N, CA, C and O atoms as a Maestro MAE file, in Angstrom:
{
 s_m_m2io_version
 :::
 2.0.0
}

f_m_ct {
 s_m_title
 :::
 protein
 m_atom[320] {
  # First column is atom index #
  i_m_mmod_type
  r_m_x_coord
  r_m_y_coord
  r_m_z_coord
  i_m_residue_number
  s_m_chain_name
  s_m_pdb_residue_name
  s_m_pdb_atom_name
  i_m_atomic_number
  :::
  1 25 0.975 -1.252 0.061 1 A "UNK " " N  " 7
  2 3 -0.207 -0.190 0.158 1 A "UNK " " CA " 6
  3 2 1.084 1.193 -0.284 1 A "UNK " " C  " 6
  4 15 2.264 1.148 0.061 1 A "UNK " " O  " 8
  5 25 0.476 2.256 -1.058 2 A "UNK " " N  " 7
  6 3 1.470 3.442 -0.788 2 A "UNK " " CA " 6
  7 2 0.456 4.194 -0.641 2 A "UNK " " C  " 6
  8 15 -0.434 4.367 -1.474 2 A "UNK " " O  " 8
  9 25 0.597 5.007 1.150 3 A "UNK " " N  " 7
  10 3 -0.156 5.564 1.941 3 A "UNK " " CA " 6
  11 2 0.137 7.516 2.058 3 A "UNK " " C  " 6
  12 15 0.955 8.038 2.815 3 A "UNK " " O  " 8
  13 25 -0.525 8.048 1.363 4 A "UNK " " N  " 7
  14 3 -0.283 9.712 1.610 4 A "UNK " " CA " 6
  15 2 -1.325 10.558 2.556 4 A "UNK " " C  " 6
  16 15 -2.469 10.497 3.006 4 A "UNK " " O  " 8
  17 25 -0.276 11.304 2.554 5 A "UNK " " N  " 7
  18 3 -1.315 12.640 3.316 5 A "UNK " " CA " 6
  19 2 -2.194 13.516 2.731 5 A "UNK " " C  " 6
  20 15 -1.902 14.161 1.725 5 A "UNK " " O  " 8
  21 25 -3.071 13.571 3.196 6 A "UNK " " N  " 7
  22 3 -4.335 14.487 2.540 6 A "UNK " " CA " 6
  23 2 -4.831 15.665 3.859 6 A "UNK " " C  " 6
  24 15 -5.155 15.643 5.046 6 A "UNK " " O  " 8
  25 25 -4.675 16.433 2.979 7 A "UNK " " N  " 7
  26 3 -6.096 17.821 3.906 7 A "UNK " " CA " 6
  27 2 -7.127 18.077 3.684 7 A "UNK " " C  " 6
  28 15 -7.264 19.124 3.052 7 A "UNK " " O  " 8
  29 25 -8.099 17.489 3.968 8 A "UNK " " N  " 7
  30 3 -9.711 18.027 3.950 8 A "UNK " " CA " 6
  31 2 -10.297 19.085 4.496 8 A "UNK " " C  " 6
  32 15 -10.137 19.047 5.716 8 A "UNK " " O  " 8
  33 25 -10.834 19.907 4.189 9 A "UNK " " N  " 7
  34 3 -11.152 21.588 4.352 9 A "UNK " " CA " 6
  35 2 -12.892 20.958 3.984 9 A "UNK " " C  " 6
  36 15 -13.341 20.184 3.138 9 A "UNK " " O  " 8
  37 25 -13.473 21.723 5.060 10 A "UNK " " N  " 7
  38 3 -15.166 21.840 4.405 10 A "UNK " " CA " 6
  39 2 -15.603 22.548 6.100 10 A "UNK " " C  " 6
  40 15 -14.966 23.086 7.006 10 A "UNK " " O  " 8
  41 25 -17.000 22.182 5.863 11 A "UNK " " N  " 7
  42 3 -17.902 22.371 7.305 11 A "UNK " " CA " 6
  43 2 -19.193 21.719 7.622 11 A "UNK " " C  " 6
  44 15 -19.895 20.984 6.928 11 A "UNK " " O  " 8
  45 25 -19.365 22.216 8.994 12 A "UNK " " N  " 7
  46 3 -20.410 21.032 9.281 12 A "UNK " " CA " 6
  47 2 -20.938 21.482 10.713 12 A "UNK " " C  " 6
  48 15 -20.250 21.945 11.623 12 A "UNK " " O  " 8
  49 25 -22.622 21.193 10.714 13 A "UNK " " N  " 7
  50 3 -23.323 21.349 11.625 13 A "UNK " " CA " 6
  51 2 -24.037 20.587 12.391 13 A "UNK " " C  " 6
  52 15 -25.222 20.261 12.323 13 A "UNK " " O  " 8
  53 25 -23.151 20.312 13.183 14 A "UNK " " N  " 7
  54 3 -23.612 20.042 14.457 14 A "UNK " " CA " 6
  55 2 -25.225 19.247 14.612 14 A "UNK " " C  " 6
  56 15 -25.551 18.062 14.674 14 A "UNK " " O  " 8
  57 25 -25.962 20.464 14.634 15 A "UNK " " N  " 7
  58 3 -27.621 20.401 15.015 15 A "UNK " " CA " 6
  59 2 -28.376 20.898 13.757 15 A "UNK " " C  " 6
  60 15 -29.494 21.363 13.981 15 A "UNK " " O  " 8
  61 25 -27.994 20.879 12.602 16 A "UNK " " N  " 7
  62 3 -28.149 21.221 11.497 16 A "UNK " " CA " 6
  63 2 -28.137 22.638 11.928 16 A "UNK " " C  " 6
  64 15 -29.070 22.574 12.729 16 A "UNK " " O  " 8
  65 25 -27.866 23.493 11.957 17 A "UNK " " N  " 7
  66 3 -28.220 25.108 12.298 17 A "UNK " " CA " 6
  67 2 -26.948 25.904 11.873 17 A "UNK " " C  " 6
  68 15 -26.800 25.870 10.652 17 A "UNK " " O  " 8
  69 25 -26.011 26.594 12.517 18 A "UNK " " N  " 7
  70 3 -25.009 26.743 12.433 18 A "UNK " " CA " 6
  71 2 -23.697 25.944 12.040 18 A "UNK " " C  " 6
  72 15 -23.337 24.939 12.653 18 A "UNK " " O  " 8
  73 25 -22.809 26.649 10.629 19 A "UNK " " N  " 7
  74 3 -22.185 25.977 9.814 19 A "UNK " " CA " 6
  75 2 -20.512 26.344 10.827 19 A "UNK " " C  " 6
  76 15 -20.230 27.469 11.240 19 A "UNK " " O  " 8
  77 25 -19.691 25.182 11.016 20 A "UNK " " N  " 7
  78 3 -18.719 25.449 11.758 20 A "UNK " " CA " 6
  79 2 -17.190 24.844 10.749 20 A "UNK " " C  " 6
  80 15 -17.164 23.615 10.818 20 A "UNK " " O  " 8
  81 25 -16.468 25.181 10.227 21 A "UNK " " N  " 7
  82 3 -15.561 25.808 9.514 21 A "UNK " " CA " 6
  83 2 -14.687 24.004 10.160 21 A "UNK " " C  " 6
  84 15 -14.844 23.662 11.332 21 A "UNK " " O  " 8
  85 25 -14.088 23.370 9.444 22 A "UNK " " N  " 7
  86 3 -12.891 22.505 9.431 22 A "UNK " " CA " 6
  87 2 -12.128 22.146 9.108 22 A "UNK " " C  " 6
  88 15 -12.331 22.259 7.899 22 A "UNK " " O  " 8
  89 25 -11.066 21.640 9.220 23 A "UNK " " N  " 7
  90 3 -9.706 21.175 8.576 23 A "UNK " " CA " 6
  91 2 -8.941 19.939 9.282 23 A "UNK " " C  " 6
  92 15 -8.369 20.036 10.367 23 A "UNK " " O  " 8
  93 25 -9.016 18.755 8.500 24 A "UNK " " N  " 7
  94 3 -8.501 17.573 9.385 24 A "UNK " " CA " 6
  95 2 -7.275 16.708 7.899 24 A "UNK " " C  " 6
  96 15 -7.270 16.581 6.674 24 A "UNK " " O  " 8
  97 25 -6.466 16.353 9.045 25 A "UNK " " N  " 7
  98 3 -5.420 15.442 8.165 25 A "UNK " " CA " 6
  99 2 -5.378 14.418 8.691 25 A "UNK " " C  " 6
  100 15 -5.268 14.087 9.872 25 A "UNK " " O  " 8
  101 25 -5.554 13.390 6.921 26 A "UNK " " N  " 7
  102 3 -5.659 11.870 7.452 26 A "UNK " " CA " 6
  103 2 -4.666 11.480 6.586 26 A "UNK " " C  " 6
  104 15 -4.096 12.080 5.675 26 A "UNK " " O  " 8
  105 25 -4.573 10.494 6.980 27 A "UNK " " N  " 7
  106 3 -3.567 9.480 5.722 27 A "UNK " " CA " 6
  107 2 -4.585 8.567 5.323 27 A "UNK " " C  " 6
  108 15 -5.492 7.993 5.926 27 A "UNK " " O  " 8
  109 25 -4.008 8.598 3.596 28 A "UNK " " N  " 7
  110 3 -4.965 7.483 2.547 28 A "UNK " " CA " 6
  111 2 -4.277 7.087 1.761 28 A "UNK " " C  " 6
  112 15 -3.118 7.501 1.783 28 A "UNK " " O  " 8
  113 25 -4.709 6.045 0.648 29 A "UNK " " N  " 7
  114 3 -4.375 5.255 -0.539 29 A "UNK " " CA " 6
  115 2 -4.673 6.439 -1.762 29 A "UNK " " C  " 6
  116 15 -3.975 6.344 -2.771 29 A "UNK " " O  " 8
  117 25 -5.927 7.812 -1.683 30 A "UNK " " N  " 7
  118 3 -6.347 8.064 -2.287 30 A "UNK " " CA " 6
  119 2 -7.325 9.347 -1.750 30 A "UNK " " C  " 6
  120 15 -7.649 9.508 -0.573 30 A "UNK " " O  " 8
  121 25 -7.572 9.896 -2.463 31 A "UNK " " N  " 7
  122 3 -8.363 11.020 -2.176 31 A "UNK " " CA " 6
  123 2 -9.833 10.614 -1.662 31 A "UNK " " C  " 6
  124 15 -10.287 10.853 -0.543 31 A "UNK " " O  " 8
  125 25 -10.494 9.935 -2.738 32 A "UNK " " N  " 7
  126 3 -11.902 9.376 -2.032 32 A "UNK " " CA " 6
  127 2 -11.531 8.312 -0.736 32 A "UNK " " C  " 6
  128 15 -12.497 8.010 -0.035 32 A "UNK " " O  " 8
  129 25 -10.479 7.845 -0.443 33 A "UNK " " N  " 7
  130 3 -10.750 6.834 0.847 33 A "UNK " " CA " 6
  131 2 -10.121 7.928 1.648 33 A "UNK " " C  " 6
  132 15 -10.660 7.889 2.754 33 A "UNK " " O  " 8
  133 25 -9.108 9.022 1.602 34 A "UNK " " N  " 7
  134 3 -9.297 10.189 2.615 34 A "UNK " " CA " 6
  135 2 -10.805 10.590 2.824 34 A "UNK " " C  " 6
  136 15 -11.238 10.657 3.975 34 A "UNK " " O  " 8
  137 25 -11.662 10.873 1.690 35 A "UNK " " N  " 7
  138 3 -12.783 11.332 2.136 35 A "UNK " " CA " 6
  139 2 -14.090 11.100 2.953 35 A "UNK " " C  " 6
  140 15 -14.797 11.918 3.541 35 A "UNK " " O  " 8
  141 25 -14.238 9.379 2.781 36 A "UNK " " N  " 7
  142 3 -14.395 8.446 3.775 36 A "UNK " " CA " 6
  143 2 -14.185 8.522 4.907 36 A "UNK " " C  " 6
  144 15 -15.036 8.695 5.779 36 A "UNK " " O  " 8
  145 25 -12.424 8.343 5.132 37 A "UNK " " N  " 7
  146 3 -12.043 8.648 6.446 37 A "UNK " " CA " 6
  147 2 -12.098 9.845 7.500 37 A "UNK " " C  " 6
  148 15 -11.656 9.819 8.648 37 A "UNK " " O  " 8
  149 25 -12.581 10.637 7.014 38 A "UNK " " N  " 7
  150 3 -13.214 11.900 7.614 38 A "UNK " " CA " 6
  151 2 -14.379 12.070 8.048 38 A "UNK " " C  " 6
  152 15 -14.709 12.556 9.130 38 A "UNK " " O  " 8
  153 25 -15.248 11.542 6.935 39 A "UNK " " N  " 7
  154 3 -16.442 11.232 7.408 39 A "UNK " " CA " 6
  155 2 -16.741 10.282 8.482 39 A "UNK " " C  " 6
  156 15 -17.621 10.355 9.339 39 A "UNK " " O  " 8
  157 25 -15.783 9.302 8.270 40 A "UNK " " N  " 7
  158 3 -15.923 7.857 9.387 40 A "UNK " " CA " 6
  159 2 -15.395 8.849 10.730 40 A "UNK " " C  " 6
  160 15 -15.848 8.586 11.844 40 A "UNK " " O  " 8
  161 25 -14.626 9.748 10.593 41 A "UNK " " N  " 7
  162 3 -14.033 10.241 12.246 41 A "UNK " " CA " 6
  163 2 -14.833 10.975 12.867 41 A "UNK " " C  " 6
  164 15 -15.015 11.061 14.082 41 A "UNK " " O  " 8
  165 25 -15.549 11.764 11.631 42 A "UNK " " N  " 7
  166 3 -16.519 13.100 11.895 42 A "UNK " " CA " 6
  167 2 -17.393 12.292 12.864 42 A "UNK " " C  " 6
  168 15 -17.613 12.409 14.069 42 A "UNK " " O  " 8
  169 25 -17.783 11.501 11.997 43 A "UNK " " N  " 7
  170 3 -19.475 10.666 12.711 43 A "UNK " " CA " 6
  171 2 -19.004 9.667 13.745 43 A "UNK " " C  " 6
  172 15 -19.896 9.447 14.565 43 A "UNK " " O  " 8
  173 25 -17.900 8.997 13.969 44 A "UNK " " N  " 7
  174 3 -17.334 8.333 15.330 44 A "UNK " " CA " 6
  175 2 -17.368 9.420 16.687 44 A "UNK " " C  " 6
  176 15 -18.177 9.572 17.602 44 A "UNK " " O  " 8
  177 25 -15.956 10.147 16.299 45 A "UNK " " N  " 7
  178 3 -15.819 10.913 17.205 45 A "UNK " " CA " 6
  179 2 -16.590 12.148 17.673 45 A "UNK " " C  " 6
  180 15 -16.429 12.653 18.784 45 A "UNK " " O  " 8
  181 25 -17.647 12.707 16.518 46 A "UNK " " N  " 7
  182 3 -18.317 13.884 17.081 46 A "UNK " " CA " 6
  183 2 -19.756 13.882 16.818 46 A "UNK " " C  " 6
  184 15 -20.464 14.861 17.054 46 A "UNK " " O  " 8
  185 25 -20.195 12.765 16.323 47 A "UNK " " N  " 7
  186 3 -21.345 11.871 16.572 47 A "UNK " " CA " 6
  187 2 -22.385 12.957 15.066 47 A "UNK " " C  " 6
  188 15 -23.601 13.149 15.056 47 A "UNK " " O  " 8
  189 25 -21.418 13.424 14.067 48 A "UNK " " N  " 7
  190 3 -22.024 14.263 12.988 48 A "UNK " " CA " 6
  191 2 -22.723 13.353 11.206 48 A "UNK " " C  " 6
  192 15 -22.085 12.785 10.319 48 A "UNK " " O  " 8
  193 25 -24.028 13.576 11.335 49 A "UNK " " N  " 7
  194 3 -24.673 12.707 10.639 49 A "UNK " " CA " 6
  195 2 -23.616 13.271 8.900 49 A "UNK " " C  " 6
  196 15 -23.315 14.454 8.740 49 A "UNK " " O  " 8
  197 25 -23.259 12.254 7.918 50 A "UNK " " N  " 7
  198 3 -22.715 12.457 6.540 50 A "UNK " " CA " 6
  199 2 -23.467 13.854 5.673 50 A "UNK " " C  " 6
  200 15 -23.024 14.836 5.077 50 A "UNK " " O  " 8
  201 25 -24.594 13.406 5.933 51 A "UNK " " N  " 7
  202 3 -25.505 14.758 5.309 51 A "UNK " " CA " 6
  203 2 -25.261 16.029 6.598 51 A "UNK " " C  " 6
  204 15 -26.102 16.807 6.148 51 A "UNK " " O  " 8
  205 25 -24.908 16.501 7.406 52 A "UNK " " N  " 7
  206 3 -24.428 17.361 7.814 52 A "UNK " " CA " 6
  207 2 -22.925 17.921 7.682 52 A "UNK " " C  " 6
  208 15 -22.454 18.823 8.375 52 A "UNK " " O  " 8
  209 25 -22.192 17.143 6.552 53 A "UNK " " N  " 7
  210 3 -21.197 17.592 6.452 53 A "UNK " " CA " 6
  211 2 -20.527 18.054 5.057 53 A "UNK " " C  " 6
  212 15 -19.974 17.283 4.274 53 A "UNK " " O  " 8
  213 25 -20.633 19.065 4.932 54 A "UNK " " N  " 7
  214 3 -20.146 19.941 3.435 54 A "UNK " " CA " 6
  215 2 -18.460 19.709 3.441 54 A "UNK " " C  " 6
  216 15 -17.742 20.223 4.298 54 A "UNK " " O  " 8
  217 25 -17.909 18.781 2.255 55 A "UNK " " N  " 7
  218 3 -16.249 19.254 1.708 55 A "UNK " " CA " 6
  219 2 -16.167 20.096 1.111 55 A "UNK " " C  " 6
  220 15 -16.966 19.986 0.181 55 A "UNK " " O  " 8
  221 25 -15.414 21.339 1.042 56 A "UNK " " N  " 7
  222 3 -15.025 21.898 -0.124 56 A "UNK " " CA " 6
  223 2 -13.952 21.665 -1.118 56 A "UNK " " C  " 6
  224 15 -13.903 21.940 -2.317 56 A "UNK " " O  " 8
  225 25 -12.676 20.802 0.074 57 A "UNK " " N  " 7
  226 3 -11.430 21.057 -1.026 57 A "UNK " " CA " 6
  227 2 -10.732 19.177 0.134 57 A "UNK " " C  " 6
  228 15 -10.852 18.880 1.322 57 A "UNK " " O  " 8
  229 25 -10.075 18.434 -1.068 58 A "UNK " " N  " 7
  230 3 -9.003 17.683 -0.815 58 A "UNK " " CA " 6
  231 2 -7.954 17.686 -1.495 58 A "UNK " " C  " 6
  232 15 -7.965 17.382 -2.688 58 A "UNK " " O  " 8
  233 25 -6.768 18.063 -0.785 59 A "UNK " " N  " 7
  234 3 -5.622 18.118 -1.231 59 A "UNK " " CA " 6
  235 2 -4.613 17.223 -0.802 59 A "UNK " " C  " 6
  236 15 -4.734 16.704 0.308 59 A "UNK " " O  " 8
  237 25 -3.514 16.935 -1.602 60 A "UNK " " N  " 7
  238 3 -2.188 15.948 -1.429 60 A "UNK " " CA " 6
  239 2 -1.667 16.859 -0.913 60 A "UNK " " C  " 6
  240 15 -1.655 18.016 -1.333 60 A "UNK " " O  " 8
  241 25 -0.960 16.268 0.485 61 A "UNK " " N  " 7
  242 3 0.294 17.428 1.142 61 A "UNK " " CA " 6
  243 2 1.581 16.605 1.261 61 A "UNK " " C  " 6
  244 15 1.500 15.410 0.979 61 A "UNK " " O  " 8
  245 25 2.533 17.013 1.574 62 A "UNK " " N  " 7
  246 3 3.463 16.177 2.170 62 A "UNK " " CA " 6
  247 2 3.040 16.224 3.437 62 A "UNK " " C  " 6
  248 15 2.230 16.949 4.014 62 A "UNK " " O  " 8
  249 25 4.102 14.829 3.972 63 A "UNK " " N  " 7
  250 3 4.058 14.710 5.236 63 A "UNK " " CA " 6
  251 2 4.833 15.992 6.573 63 A "UNK " " C  " 6
  252 15 4.533 16.126 7.759 63 A "UNK " " O  " 8
  253 25 5.724 16.632 5.852 64 A "UNK " " N  " 7
  254 3 6.119 17.572 6.639 64 A "UNK " " CA " 6
  255 2 5.249 18.989 6.890 64 A "UNK " " C  " 6
  256 15 5.369 19.855 7.756 64 A "UNK " " O  " 8
  257 25 4.045 18.810 5.422 65 A "UNK " " N  " 7
  258 3 3.352 19.686 5.580 65 A "UNK " " CA " 6
  259 2 2.251 19.899 7.013 65 A "UNK " " C  " 6
  260 15 1.836 20.896 7.603 65 A "UNK " " O  " 8
  261 25 2.019 18.193 7.217 66 A "UNK " " N  " 7
  262 3 0.865 18.525 8.345 66 A "UNK " " CA " 6
  263 2 1.003 18.215 10.029 66 A "UNK " " C  " 6
  264 15 1.782 17.679 10.816 66 A "UNK " " O  " 8
  265 25 -0.229 18.891 10.017 67 A "UNK " " N  " 7
  266 3 -0.374 19.434 11.802 67 A "UNK " " CA " 6
  267 2 -0.662 18.583 12.392 67 A "UNK " " C  " 6
  268 15 -0.952 18.882 13.551 67 A "UNK " " O  " 8
  269 25 -0.762 17.198 12.061 68 A "UNK " " N  " 7
  270 3 -1.143 16.293 13.046 68 A "UNK " " CA " 6
  271 2 -0.082 15.967 13.025 68 A "UNK " " C  " 6
  272 15 0.578 15.830 11.995 68 A "UNK " " O  " 8
  273 25 0.466 15.695 14.616 69 A "UNK " " N  " 7
  274 3 2.102 14.585 14.336 69 A "UNK " " CA " 6
  275 2 1.666 13.494 14.635 69 A "UNK " " C  " 6
  276 15 2.465 12.994 15.427 69 A "UNK " " O  " 8
  277 25 0.517 12.572 14.375 70 A "UNK " " N  " 7
  278 3 0.123 11.093 14.087 70 A "UNK " " CA " 6
  279 2 0.446 11.212 12.717 70 A "UNK " " C  " 6
  280 15 1.433 10.543 12.409 70 A "UNK " " O  " 8
  281 25 -0.131 11.924 11.694 71 A "UNK " " N  " 7
  282 3 -0.353 12.154 10.560 71 A "UNK " " CA " 6
  283 2 1.507 11.437 10.022 71 A "UNK " " C  " 6
  284 15 1.679 10.416 9.355 71 A "UNK " " O  " 8
  285 25 2.504 12.261 10.514 72 A "UNK " " N  " 7
  286 3 3.484 12.857 10.182 72 A "UNK " " CA " 6
  287 2 4.045 12.013 10.679 72 A "UNK " " C  " 6
  288 15 4.734 11.545 9.773 72 A "UNK " " O  " 8
  289 25 4.344 11.121 12.120 73 A "UNK " " N  " 7
  290 3 4.704 9.632 12.503 73 A "UNK " " CA " 6
  291 2 4.383 8.602 11.464 73 A "UNK " " C  " 6
  292 15 5.244 8.055 10.774 73 A "UNK " " O  " 8
  293 25 3.230 8.393 11.399 74 A "UNK " " N  " 7
  294 3 2.658 7.075 10.603 74 A "UNK " " CA " 6
  295 2 3.462 7.380 9.241 74 A "UNK " " C  " 6
  296 15 3.929 6.289 8.914 74 A "UNK " " O  " 8
  297 25 3.820 8.285 8.356 75 A "UNK " " N  " 7
  298 3 4.314 8.621 7.507 75 A "UNK " " CA " 6
  299 2 5.728 8.803 7.146 75 A "UNK " " C  " 6
  300 15 6.155 8.851 5.993 75 A "UNK " " O  " 8
  301 25 6.434 8.901 8.247 76 A "UNK " " N  " 7
  302 3 7.787 8.727 8.510 76 A "UNK " " CA " 6
  303 2 8.585 7.441 8.559 76 A "UNK " " C  " 6
  304 15 9.765 7.149 8.750 76 A "UNK " " O  " 8
  305 25 7.896 7.042 8.406 77 A "UNK " " N  " 7
  306 3 8.691 4.914 8.404 77 A "UNK " " CA " 6
  307 2 9.013 4.941 9.575 77 A "UNK " " C  " 6
  308 15 10.242 4.943 9.518 77 A "UNK " " O  " 8
  309 25 8.749 4.961 10.534 78 A "UNK " " N  " 7
  310 3 9.997 4.852 12.038 78 A "UNK " " CA " 6
  311 2 8.762 4.169 13.032 78 A "UNK " " C  " 6
  312 15 9.017 4.127 14.235 78 A "UNK " " O  " 8
  313 25 7.249 3.558 12.501 79 A "UNK " " N  " 7
  314 3 6.224 3.019 12.753 79 A "UNK " " CA " 6
  315 2 6.490 1.431 12.763 79 A "UNK " " C  " 6
  316 15 6.022 0.551 13.485 79 A "UNK " " O  " 8
  317 25 7.427 1.381 11.681 80 A "UNK " " N  " 7
  318 3 7.923 -0.196 11.848 80 A "UNK " " CA " 6
  319 2 8.140 -1.287 11.830 80 A "UNK " " C  " 6
  320 15 8.972 -1.764 12.601 80 A "UNK " " O  " 8
  :::
 }
 m_bond[319] {
  # First column is bond index #
  i_m_from
  i_m_to
  i_m_order
  :::
  1 1 2 1
  2 2 3 1
  3 3 4 2
  4 3 5 1
  5 5 6 1
  6 6 7 1
  7 7 8 2
  8 7 9 1
  9 9 10 1
  10 10 11 1
  11 11 12 2
  12 11 13 1
  13 13 14 1
  14 14 15 1
  15 15 16 2
  16 15 17 1
  17 17 18 1
  18 18 19 1
  19 19 20 2
  20 19 21 1
  21 21 22 1
  22 22 23 1
  23 23 24 2
  24 23 25 1
  25 25 26 1
  26 26 27 1
  27 27 28 2
  28 27 29 1
  29 29 30 1
  30 30 31 1
  31 31 32 2
  32 31 33 1
  33 33 34 1
  34 34 35 1
  35 35 36 2
  36 35 37 1
  37 37 38 1
  38 38 39 1
  39 39 40 2
  40 39 41 1
  41 41 42 1
  42 42 43 1
  43 43 44 2
  44 43 45 1
  45 45 46 1
  46 46 47 1
  47 47 48 2
  48 47 49 1
  49 49 50 1
  50 50 51 1
  51 51 52 2
  52 51 53 1
  53 53 54 1
  54 54 55 1
  55 55 56 2
  56 55 57 1
  57 57 58 1
  58 58 59 1
  59 59 60 2
  60 59 61 1
  61 61 62 1
  62 62 63 1
  63 63 64 2
  64 63 65 1
  65 65 66 1
  66 66 67 1
  67 67 68 2
  68 67 69 1
  69 69 70 1
  70 70 71 1
  71 71 72 2
  72 71 73 1
  73 73 74 1
  74 74 75 1
  75 75 76 2
  76 75 77 1
  77 77 78 1
  78 78 79 1
  79 79 80 2
  80 79 81 1
  81 81 82 1
  82 82 83 1
  83 83 84 2
  84 83 85 1
  85 85 86 1
  86 86 87 1
  87 87 88 2
  88 87 89 1
  89 89 90 1
  90 90 91 1
  91 91 92 2
  92 91 93 1
  93 93 94 1
  94 94 95 1
  95 95 96 2
  96 95 97 1
  97 97 98 1
  98 98 99 1
  99 99 100 2
  100 99 101 1
  101 101 102 1
  102 102 103 1
  103 103 104 2
  104 103 105 1
  105 105 106 1
  106 106 107 1
  107 107 108 2
  108 107 109 1
  109 109 110 1
  110 110 111 1
  111 111 112 2
  112 111 113 1
  113 113 114 1
  114 114 115 1
  115 115 116 2
  116 115 117 1
  117 117 118 1
  118 118 119 1
  119 119 120 2
  120 119 121 1
  121 121 122 1
  122 122 123 1
  123 123 124 2
  124 123 125 1
  125 125 126 1
  126 126 127 1
  127 127 128 2
  128 127 129 1
  129 129 130 1
  130 130 131 1
  131 131 132 2
  132 131 133 1
  133 133 134 1
  134 134 135 1
  135 135 136 2
  136 135 137 1
  137 137 138 1
  138 138 139 1
  139 139 140 2
  140 139 141 1
  141 141 142 1
  142 142 143 1
  143 143 144 2
  144 143 145 1
  145 145 146 1
  146 146 147 1
  147 147 148 2
  148 147 149 1
  149 149 150 1
  150 150 151 1
  151 151 152 2
  152 151 153 1
  153 153 154 1
  154 154 155 1
  155 155 156 2
  156 155 157 1
  157 157 158 1
  158 158 159 1
  159 159 160 2
  160 159 161 1
  161 161 162 1
  162 162 163 1
  163 163 164 2
  164 163 165 1
  165 165 166 1
  166 166 167 1
  167 167 168 2
  168 167 169 1
  169 169 170 1
  170 170 171 1
  171 171 172 2
  172 171 173 1
  173 173 174 1
  174 174 175 1
  175 175 176 2
  176 175 177 1
  177 177 178 1
  178 178 179 1
  179 179 180 2
  180 179 181 1
  181 181 182 1
  182 182 183 1
  183 183 184 2
  184 183 185 1
  185 185 186 1
  186 186 187 1
  187 187 188 2
  188 187 189 1
  189 189 190 1
  190 190 191 1
  191 191 192 2
  192 191 193 1
  193 193 194 1
  194 194 195 1
  195 195 196 2
  196 195 197 1
  197 197 198 1
  198 198 199 1
  199 199 200 2
  200 199 201 1
  201 201 202 1
  202 202 203 1
  203 203 204 2
  204 203 205 1
  205 205 206 1
  206 206 207 1
  207 207 208 2
  208 207 209 1
  209 209 210 1
  210 210 211 1
  211 211 212 2
  212 211 213 1
  213 213 214 1
  214 214 215 1
  215 215 216 2
  216 215 217 1
  217 217 218 1
  218 218 219 1
  219 219 220 2
  220 219 221 1
  221 221 222 1
  222 222 223 1
  223 223 224 2
  224 223 225 1
  225 225 226 1
  226 226 227 1
  227 227 228 2
  228 227 229 1
  229 229 230 1
  230 230 231 1
  231 231 232 2
  232 231 233 1
  233 233 234 1
  234 234 235 1
  235 235 236 2
  236 235 237 1
  237 237 238 1
  238 238 239 1
  239 239 240 2
  240 239 241 1
  241 241 242 1
  242 242 243 1
  243 243 244 2
  244 243 245 1
  245 245 246 1
  246 246 247 1
  247 247 248 2
  248 247 249 1
  249 249 250 1
  250 250 251 1
  251 251 252 2
  252 251 253 1
  253 253 254 1
  254 254 255 1
  255 255 256 2
  256 255 257 1
  257 257 258 1
  258 258 259 1
  259 259 260 2
  260 259 261 1
  261 261 262 1
  262 262 263 1
  263 263 264 2
  264 263 265 1
  265 265 266 1
  266 266 267 1
  267 267 268 2
  268 267 269 1
  269 269 270 1
  270 270 271 1
  271 271 272 2
  272 271 273 1
  273 273 274 1
  274 274 275 1
  275 275 276 2
  276 275 277 1
  277 277 278 1
  278 278 279 1
  279 279 280 2
  280 279 281 1
  281 281 282 1
  282 282 283 1
  283 283 284 2
  284 283 285 1
  285 285 286 1
  286 286 287 1
  287 287 288 2
  288 287 289 1
  289 289 290 1
  290 290 291 1
  291 291 292 2
  292 291 293 1
  293 293 294 1
  294 294 295 1
  295 295 296 2
  296 295 297 1
  297 297 298 1
  298 298 299 1
  299 299 300 2
  300 299 301 1
  301 301 302 1
  302 302 303 1
  303 303 304 2
  304 303 305 1
  305 305 306 1
  306 306 307 1
  307 307 308 2
  308 307 309 1
  309 309 310 1
  310 310 311 1
  311 311 312 2
  312 311 313 1
  313 313 314 1
  314 314 315 1
  315 315 316 2
  316 315 317 1
  317 317 318 1
  318 318 319 1
  319 319 320 2
  :::
 }
}
């Protein structure tokens, strides 16, 4: 598997009222998998339904650009 870092930006509405912006860095094989990962994380950790999430942008980034230390560590190769 060739894993890459992606930055997904968008907005969500926890109660269907006010929209909040978010940016999430994830590790995935491609942009479609990155999008699915964000939906999964937002749903499990924050209880947000997929229909209440609007994705604005999915961009591939280098591991050094990631703000998430877990993403940087995973892609550094030190975890093997």
